C-alpha positions as CSV (number, residue, x, y, z in Angstrom):
1,X,0.1,0.0,0.0
2,X,3.1,2.2,-0.2
3,X,2.1,5.4,-2.1
4,X,5.7,5.9,-3.7
5,X,9.0,4.5,-4.3
6,X,10.4,7.0,-1.6
7,X,7.9,5.6,0.8
8,X,9.1,2.2,0.4
9,X,12.8,3.3,0.6
10,X,11.8,4.8,3.9
11,X,10.5,1.6,5.1
12,X,13.1,-0.7,3.8
13,X,16.1,1.6,3.9
14,X,16.9,0.7,7.6
15,X,17.5,-2.8,6.4
16,X,19.9,-1.7,3.9
17,X,21.8,0.5,6.6
18,X,22.1,-2.5,8.9
19,X,23.5,-4.7,6.1
20,X,26.1,-1.9,5.2
21,X,27.1,-1.7,8.9
22,X,27.4,-5.5,9.3
23,X,29.6,-5.5,6.3
24,X,31.9,-2.5,7.8
25,X,32.0,-4.6,11.2
26,X,33.2,-8.0,9.3
27,X,35.8,-6.2,7.5
28,X,37.4,-5.3,10.9
29,X,37.5,-8.9,11.8
30,X,39.4,-10.2,8.7
31,X,42.0,-13.0,9.5
32,X,45.7,-12.1,9.4
33,X,46.8,-15.0,7.1
34,X,47.1,-14.3,3.4
35,X,45.0,-17.1,2.2
36,X,42.0,-16.7,4.6
37,X,42.2,-13.0,4.3
38,X,41.8,-13.2,0.6
39,X,38.7,-15.3,0.9
40,X,37.2,-13.0,3.4
41,X,37.9,-10.0,1.1
42,X,36.2,-11.6,-1.8
43,X,33.1,-12.5,0.5
44,X,33.0,-9.0,1.6
45,X,33.2,-7.6,-2.0
46,X,30.4,-9.8,-2.9
47,X,28.2,-8.5,-0.1
48,X,29.2,-5.0,-1.1
49,X,27.8,-5.8,-4.6
50,X,24.9,-7.2,-3.4
51,X,24.2,-4.2,-1.4
52,X,24.7,-1.9,-4.2
53,X,22.2,-4.2,-6.4
54,X,19.5,-4.0,-3.4
55,X,20.0,0.0,-3.4
56,X,19.6,0.1,-7.1
57,X,16.4,-2.0,-6.9
58,X,15.0,0.4,-4.5
59,X,16.1,3.4,-6.6
60,X,14.5,1.7,-9.7
61,X,10.8,2.2,-7.9
62,X,10.8,5.7,-8.9
63,X,9.9,4.1,-12.4
64,X,6.0,4.0,-12.5
65,X,5.8,0.6,-14.0
66,X,8.5,-1.1,-11.8
67,X,6.9,0.3,-8.8
68,X,3.4,-1.0,-9.7
69,X,4.8,-4.3,-10.6
70,X,6.5,-4.3,-7.2
71,X,3.3,-3.3,-5.4
72,X,0.9,-5.8,-7.2
73,X,3.5,-8.7,-6.7
74,X,3.7,-8.0,-3.0
75,X,-0.2,-8.1,-2.9
76,X,-0.5,-11.1,-4.9
77,X,2.0,-12.9,-2.9
78,X,0.3,-12.0,0.3
79,X,-2.9,-13.3,-1.0
80,X,-1.4,-16.5,-2.1
81,X,0.4,-17.1,1.3
82,X,-2.7,-16.4,3.1
83,X,-4.8,-18.7,0.9
84,X,-2.4,-21.7,1.4
85,X,-2.5,-21.1,5.3
86,X,-6.2,-21.8,5.1
87,X,-6.0,-25.0,3.2
88,X,-7.5,-28.1,5.0
89,X,-8.6,-25.5,7.9
90,X,-12.3,-24.8,7.4
91,X,-12.2,-22.8,10.7
92,X,-10.0,-20.2,9.0
93,X,-10.5,-17.5,6.3
94,X,-7.7,-15.9,4.5
95,X,-9.2,-12.4,5.4
96,X,-8.9,-13.2,9.3
97,X,-5.2,-13.9,9.0
98,X,-2.6,-11.3,9.9
99,X,-0.8,-9.8,6.9
100,X,2.2,-12.0,5.9
101,X,5.9,-10.3,6.2
102,X,8.9,-10.9,4.2
103,X,12.1,-12.4,5.8
104,X,15.1,-9.9,5.2
105,X,16.7,-12.3,2.6
106,X,13.5,-12.9,0.7
107,X,13.2,-8.9,0.3
108,X,16.8,-8.5,-0.4
109,X,16.5,-11.2,-3.2
110,X,13.6,-9.5,-4.8
111,X,15.2,-6.0,-4.7
112,X,18.5,-6.9,-5.8
113,X,16.8,-8.5,-9.1
114,X,14.5,-5.8,-10.0
115,X,17.2,-3.9,-12.3
116,X,18.2,-7.0,-14.2
117,X,14.7,-8.2,-14.5
118,X,13.3,-4.8,-15.7
119,X,16.1,-4.2,-18.3
120,X,17.1,-7.0,-20.3
121,X,20.0,-5.1,-21.9
122,X,21.5,-4.3,-18.4
123,X,24.5,-6.3,-17.3
124,X,22.8,-7.5,-14.3
125,X,20.4,-9.4,-16.6
126,X,23.4,-11.9,-17.0
127,X,23.7,-12.6,-13.3
128,X,22.5,-16.0,-11.9
129,X,21.7,-15.8,-8.2
130,X,21.7,-19.0,-6.1
131,X,19.3,-19.0,-3.0
132,X,21.0,-21.5,-0.7
133,X,18.9,-21.7,2.5
134,X,17.4,-24.6,4.6
135,X,14.4,-26.4,3.8
136,X,11.2,-24.5,4.8
137,X,13.2,-21.4,5.2
138,X,11.3,-19.4,2.4
139,X,13.1,-19.9,-0.8
140,X,10.0,-20.7,-2.6
141,X,8.1,-17.5,-1.7
142,X,11.3,-15.5,-2.5
143,X,11.6,-16.8,-6.3
144,X,7.8,-16.7,-6.6
145,X,7.7,-13.2,-5.5
146,X,10.3,-12.3,-8.2
147,X,8.3,-14.1,-10.7
148,X,5.2,-12.2,-10.0
149,X,7.1,-9.3,-10.5
150,X,8.4,-10.1,-13.9
151,X,5.0,-11.3,-15.1
152,X,3.2,-8.2,-13.9
153,X,5.9,-5.8,-15.2
154,X,5.6,-7.6,-18.6
155,X,1.7,-7.0,-18.7
156,X,2.1,-3.3,-17.4
157,X,4.4,-2.4,-20.2
158,X,2.3,-4.0,-22.9
159,X,-1.4,-5.3,-21.8
160,X,-2.1,-6.7,-25.2
161,X,-2.0,-10.4,-25.9
162,X,1.7,-10.1,-27.1
163,X,2.7,-10.1,-23.4
164,X,0.8,-13.1,-22.2
165,X,3.5,-15.6,-23.5
166,X,5.9,-17.7,-21.6
167,X,7.5,-15.6,-18.9
168,X,8.9,-18.1,-16.4
169,X,10.4,-21.6,-16.8
170,X,10.5,-23.8,-13.5
171,X,12.5,-27.0,-13.6
172,X,12.6,-29.7,-10.7
173,X,14.8,-32.7,-10.3
174,X,12.3,-34.6,-7.9
175,X,8.6,-35.4,-8.8
176,X,7.3,-35.0,-5.4
177,X,9.0,-31.4,-5.2
178,X,7.7,-30.6,-8.6
179,X,4.1,-31.3,-7.2
180,X,4.7,-29.3,-4.1
181,X,6.1,-26.3,-6.1
182,X,3.5,-26.7,-8.7
183,X,0.9,-26.2,-6.1
184,X,2.5,-23.0,-4.5
185,X,3.0,-21.4,-8.1
186,X,-0.5,-22.2,-9.0
187,X,-1.8,-20.5,-6.0
188,X,0.3,-17.5,-6.9
189,X,-1.1,-17.3,-10.4
190,X,-4.6,-17.7,-9.2
191,X,-3.9,-14.6,-7.0
192,X,-2.3,-12.8,-9.9
193,X,-5.4,-13.5,-11.9
194,X,-7.7,-12.1,-9.4
195,X,-5.4,-9.0,-9.7
196,X,-5.8,-8.9,-13.4
197,X,-9.7,-9.3,-13.2
198,X,-9.8,-6.2,-10.8
199,X,-7.8,-4.2,-13.2
200,X,-8.0,-5.5,-17.0
201,X,-6.9,-2.2,-18.6
202,X,-3.5,-2.2,-16.9
203,X,-3.0,-6.2,-16.8
204,X,-4.5,-7.0,-20.2
205,X,-7.5,-9.4,-21.2
206,X,-5.5,-12.6,-21.4
207,X,-5.5,-14.4,-17.9
208,X,-2.5,-15.5,-16.2
209,X,-2.0,-19.0,-16.6
210,X,0.2,-22.2,-15.5
211,X,1.1,-25.3,-17.2
């Protein structure tokens, strides 16, 4: 519900500030041994690049289409999470649940990929990010949030049927995992379709689909 990119930066800025402070603190703990110090410096350089990418994602929210895609993706993700939380629980309704929140790594992952996703000719479009996190830690929601952003941005830029083609490919190596991930992705796509039905002029007349 944030009214502007500046409002989002005001809410999320403290997270980025804390990350920058953590990087500075870790730089003061580097070991003296040349080999280990070199590894530490490389890791901190990667962290600094991640910080810069997150800031670039926040700055990109000044673009009206990117900002609107960010808002709709967040809203659809929240709808999907609430809906899944009510599965097999007839006593619960999605409306009765508290609004879900992002873990810091999820929000950082979404923000650091905004520029590369929004601008195919940008150097960051060539980066592949690996989400390495324990089972049940929230990886799926993070990448589905980014997928939602990508699909919505495509529709906002071109609401014609030309933007309704294949946007996201998902590949899994285990059949059971495939079924689980397909169910979660389908819930998100349904949430996106509800968003489209509420605003056909912006998101087009062709439905969001999954196959």
